[in-house]
C-alpha positions in Angstrom: 41.5 34.6 -128.0 40.2 37.8 -129.5 39.1 41.0 -127.7 35.8 40.5 -129.6 35.1 37.2 -127.8 36.0 38.8 -124.4 33.6 41.7 -125.2 30.8 39.2 -126.1 31.4 37.2 -122.9 31.3 40.4 -120.8 28.1 41.6 -122.4 26.4 38.2 -122.0 27.4 37.9 -118.3 26.4 41.5 -117.7 22.9 41.1 -119.2 22.2 37.6 -117.8 19.7 37.4 -115.0 21.4 34.4 -113.6 25.1 33.3 -113.3 26.3 31.2 -116.3 28.6 28.3 -116.6 31.2 28.1 -119.4 29.2 25.5 -121.4 26.2 27.9 -121.2 28.4 30.8 -122.5 29.8 28.7 -125.3 26.4 27.6 -126.4 24.9 31.1 -126.3 27.8 32.6 -128.2 28.1 29.6 -130.6 31.8 29.0 -129.8 33.6 25.9 -128.7 36.9 27.3 -127.4 38.4 30.5 -126.0 35.8 31.2 -123.3 38.1 30.2 -120.4 40.8 32.6 -121.7 38.2 35.3 -122.1 37.2 34.8 -118.5 40.8 35.2 -117.3 41.2 38.4 -119.3 37.9 39.8 -117.9 39.0 38.9 -114.3 42.2 40.8 -114.9 40.4 43.7 -116.6 38.0 44.2 -113.7 40.4 43.6 -110.8 40.4 46.7 -108.6 37.3 48.1 -110.2 33.8 48.6 -108.7 32.6 45.3 -110.1 34.4 42.0 -110.3 33.8 38.8 -112.3 33.5 36.0 -109.8 32.8 32.2 -110.0 30.3 30.6 -107.6 29.7 26.9 -108.0 31.1 26.7 -111.5 28.9 29.6 -112.7 30.1 33.1 -113.4 28.6 36.5 -112.8 29.5 40.1 -112.0 29.2 41.4 -108.5 30.0 44.5 -106.6 33.5 44.6 -105.2 33.4 43.3 -101.6 35.1 46.5 -100.3 32.3 48.6 -101.8 29.3 46.6 -100.7 28.7 48.8 -97.6 28.0 51.7 -99.9 25.1 49.9 -101.6 23.5 48.6 -98.4 22.8 52.2 -97.5 21.1 53.0 -100.8 19.4 49.8 -101.7 15.6 49.9 -101.6 13.5 46.9 -101.1 10.2 46.9 -102.8 7.2 45.2 -101.1 3.9 44.4 -102.7 1.0 46.2 -101.0 -1.6 43.9 -99.6 -5.2 43.9 -100.9 -6.3 45.5 -97.6 -3.5 48.2 -98.0 -4.6 48.9 -101.6 -8.2 49.2 -100.7 -7.4 51.4 -97.7 -5.2 53.7 -99.8 -7.9 54.0 -102.4 -10.5 54.9 -99.8 -8.2 57.5 -98.3 -7.3 59.0 -101.7 -11.0 59.3 -102.8 -12.5 60.3 -99.4 -9.8 62.3 -97.6 -9.7 63.4 -94.9 -11.2 60.1 -93.5 -11.1 58.5 -90.1 -10.4 54.8 -89.4 -14.0 54.2 -88.6 -15.1 55.7 -91.9 -12.5 53.5 -93.7 -13.9 50.4 -92.0 -17.5 51.4 -92.8 -16.6 51.8 -96.5 -14.6 48.6 -96.7 -17.1 46.6 -94.6 -14.4 45.1 -92.5 -12.0 46.2 -89.7 -8.5 47.2 -90.7 -5.5 46.4 -88.7 -3.3 49.2 -87.4 -0.5 47.6 -89.4 -2.2 48.5 -92.6 -2.2 52.2 -91.8 1.4 51.9 -90.5 2.6 50.5 -93.8 1.0 53.3 -95.8 2.5 55.9 -93.4 6.0 54.3 -93.6 5.7 54.4 -97.4 5.0 58.2 -97.0 1.7 57.9 -98.9 -0.6 58.9 -96.1 -0.3 61.1 -93.0 -2.5 62.2 -90.1 -4.7 65.1 -91.2 -6.1 66.3 -87.9 -9.1 65.3 -85.8 -12.8 65.3 -86.5 -14.9 67.8 -84.4 -17.1 65.1 -82.9 -17.2 62.9 -79.8 -14.0 61.0 -79.4 -12.2 63.4 -81.8 -11.1 60.6 -84.2 -7.9 61.0 -86.1 -8.3 61.5 -89.8 -5.9 60.5 -92.6 -5.1 62.0 -96.0 -2.7 61.3 -98.9 0.6 63.1 -99.1 2.7 64.9 -101.8 4.8 61.7 -102.0 1.6 59.7 -102.8 1.0 62.1 -105.8 4.6 61.9 -106.9 4.8 58.1 -106.6 1.6 57.6 -108.7 2.4 60.4 -111.2 -0.4 62.7 -110.3 -0.4 66.4 -110.2 -3.2 66.5 -107.6 -6.1 64.4 -106.4 -8.3 65.6 -109.3 -6.1 63.4 -111.5 -7.4 60.2 -109.8 -9.4 58.1 -112.2 -13.2 58.6 -112.0 -15.8 55.9 -111.9 -16.2 56.0 -115.7 -12.4 55.5 -116.1 -12.4 52.6 -113.6 -15.4 51.0 -115.4 -13.6 51.4 -118.7 -10.5 49.7 -117.3 -12.6 46.8 -116.1 -11.9 47.5 -112.4 -15.6 47.7 -111.4 -16.8 44.5 -113.0 -17.9 41.7 -110.6 -15.0 39.5 -109.9 -16.6 36.9 -107.6 -20.1 36.6 -108.9 -21.4 38.9 -106.1 -23.0 41.2 -108.6 -21.3 44.2 -107.2 -20.8 46.7 -110.0 -19.1 49.5 -108.1 -22.1 51.5 -107.1 -23.4 51.6 -103.6 -27.0 52.0 -102.7 -27.8 55.1 -100.7 -30.9 56.1 -98.8 -32.2 59.5 -97.9 -34.2 58.0 -95.0 -33.1 58.4 -91.4 -32.8 55.2 -89.5 
């Protein structure tokens, strides 16, 4: 067993998205012997380190040493996909801030659940921005500095304009409704 084979096995296991069995390793490396010995050498080499080579169900992979797992639980981030309602609400807030819940609903044409705003506030992308000086004094929302940072913007003026959105194909009708991104407005009072 050569050190070169052990290095190749180590690199293959490190880069693999899924655990690999010995036959998989042999096939990928084009060898018919020596992999088991390379695994034993790697187990010994990584013993006592931050990562260990382990076997689960006949398949091998690297994992964090069990005694260090608690350190990663504190720093691990879970990413969640933002719902369509969340994406639309965030866009409305970004382009119309400060904006109240009623204004968001009027623009979207449907009610939004409180959970949608909660998700955006938990992400740190929006925050309360005061109250409107009108009956009921509704709370308004605006984007935060974290929103700008997350989306790589210097300020709100860097948001794409209608021409940019059209050029990206984001304002083309998707459902055959004929909506082209422009809203009709009227100067008449109802």
